[in-house]
C-alpha positions in Angstrom: 32.7 19.8 37.8 33.2 18.1 34.4 35.5 19.0 31.6 35.0 21.5 28.9 37.2 21.6 25.7 36.9 24.4 23.2 37.9 24.2 19.6 37.5 26.2 16.4 39.5 29.3 17.1 42.0 30.8 14.7 42.9 33.8 12.5 40.3 35.4 10.3 40.0 38.7 8.4 37.5 41.3 9.5 34.1 40.5 8.1 34.8 36.8 8.2 33.2 34.0 10.3 34.3 31.4 12.7 32.4 28.7 14.6 33.6 27.8 18.1 32.6 24.5 19.6 32.8 23.3 23.2 32.6 19.6 24.1 31.5 18.8 27.6 32.2 15.6 29.5 31.9 14.3 33.0 28.7 16.2 33.8 25.0 15.9 33.2 24.9 18.3 30.4 21.2 18.9 30.3 21.3 20.2 33.9 23.8 23.0 33.0 23.3 26.4 31.4 26.2 27.1 29.1 28.0 30.3 28.2 30.8 31.8 26.3 33.1 34.5 27.6 36.1 36.2 26.2 39.2 38.0 27.5 41.4 40.3 25.6 45.0 41.2 26.7 44.9 43.6 29.6 41.1 43.4 30.0 38.8 41.6 32.3 36.9 38.5 31.2 33.6 39.6 29.7 30.3 37.9 28.9 29.6 37.0 25.2 26.6 34.7 25.1 24.7 32.1 27.1 21.9 29.6 26.7 19.6 28.2 29.3 19.7 24.5 30.1 16.0 23.7 29.2 14.1 26.6 27.8 16.7 27.4 25.2 16.5 31.1 26.0 19.6 32.9 24.9 21.4 36.0 26.2 23.9 38.1 24.3 26.3 41.0 25.0 25.2 44.1 23.2 28.5 44.1 21.3 27.7 40.8 19.6 24.0 40.9 19.1 23.0 40.2 15.6 26.4 38.8 14.7 26.9 35.8 17.1 24.6 32.9 17.7 24.9 30.4 20.5 23.3 26.9 20.3 23.5 23.7 22.1 23.0 20.0 21.4 22.1 18.1 24.5 22.5 14.7 22.8 26.1 15.5 21.7 26.8 17.5 24.9 28.2 20.4 22.9 27.6 24.1 22.7 28.6 26.2 19.7 29.2 29.9 19.0 28.7 31.0 15.4 30.5 34.2 14.9 29.8 36.3 11.8 30.9 39.7 10.7 33.9 39.5 12.9 35.7 42.7 13.9 39.2 43.3 15.2 37.8 44.1 18.6 36.4 40.6 18.8 40.0 39.4 19.2 40.4 37.5 22.5 40.7 34.2 24.1 37.2 32.7 24.2 36.1 30.5 27.1 33.3 28.0 27.4 31.6 27.9 30.8 29.0 25.7 32.5 26.5 26.7 35.2 24.6 24.1 37.2 21.1 25.3 37.2 18.9 27.7 35.1 19.6 31.2 33.9 17.2 34.0 34.8 19.1 37.0 33.4 22.2 37.9 31.7 25.0 36.2 33.6 28.4 37.2 34.7 31.6 35.1 35.2 30.7 34.4 38.8 27.5 32.6 37.8 29.4 29.7 36.2 31.0 26.7 37.9 33.2 25.2 35.3 35.5 26.6 32.6 37.4 25.4 29.6 41.0 26.3 28.8 40.1 28.7 26.1 40.7 29.1 22.4 42.3 32.1 20.7 40.4 34.1 18.1 42.3 36.7 16.2 40.6 39.1 13.7 42.9 41.0 11.4 41.9 44.4 9.9 
């Protein structure tokens, strides 16, 4: 299953930027599609962005398109989420996730096998 460790969360003002990073270990990273999800208090975990394992094809939730960018570095076994133009509604715990196999469409939480512990992102208005 491997281990996923997120970093980079914090407090930022609306309109600001943050870069989240997820370090993977104990798995053959290049065989895994990677994703980011988030969960706000009282809400279900929701998809944010994902990147395929080999094609580099990316998927985004409509709410973050044009503001967030997901990228991966197979040599460093990391996946990053650059978040720009942050809004208060982006406040949530952000989770990194790994899926053994390719992605063919926008995924949901059930498509992923391994999860990190999460990192808090708070956007103040």
